[in-house]
N, C-alpha and C positions, 0 to 999 in steps of 0.2 A: 634853202635849196630843196630839201626833201619835202617841205610843205608844198612847194609849187608842183613838184612831181606827183605828190599825193592827190592834189586837186584835179589832175587829169583823169583820175579813175573814179571820180565822184559824179553821179548823175545829178545835175542841178535843175534842169528844166524838163518840161513835158516833151519838148522837141527832141532832146537827147534821148529820153526814154523811148520815144517812138522809133528813133533810128536804131537803137539797140534791139528793140523788139522785132523790128523788120529784119535785122541781121540774124537774129535767132530763128525767125520763121523761115528764112532762106535756107539756113543750115538744116533745119528740121525737115523741110520738104525734100531736100536733097537726100538726106538720110532715109526718109520714108520711101523715096523712089527706089533706093537701093534695096530696101526691105521688100518692096513689091517684086523685084527681080529675083532676090534670093529665096523668098518664101512665097511662091505663087498661091493664090487662093485666099481664104479667109484669114489665115495667119498673117500674111503680109499686109492685108488691109487693116487688120487690128493693130499691128505695129505702126503702120502709117498714121492711123488715128491717134495712137498713143504719143507719137512724137509731136504731132501738131497740137494735141490737147495740152501737152506739157508747156508749149509756148503760150497758149491762152492763159493757163494758170500762172505762169511766171510773169507774163506781161501785166496781168491784173494785179499781182503782188507788187510789182515795180511801181505802177501808177498809184496804188494805195499808199505805198511808203512815201511817195513824193508828197501826197496830200497831208499825210501825218507829219512829215518833217516840216512842211510849210506852216502848219498850224502850231507846231511846237516852237518854231522860230518866232512867230507872231506873238505867242503867249510869253515867251522870254523877253521880247522887246517891250511888251506892255508892262511887264513886271519891273523893268529897269527904269 
């Protein structure tokens, strides 16, 4: 039973990764909009860029990990 629940929290396909990245981007832009209100001027703009930049970096890492895990699974299947 725990194995089934655990599988719900594993990103298995690129489609799932893109959905998660989209959700992260929505949250980051909302947080960035709050920063623009709280810190008018260059400070708010820099914080906005930092929040969206973090999503780009995190999204790239998620997609790279999917490629790595797929290659690892294929190599393990070839060994067996």
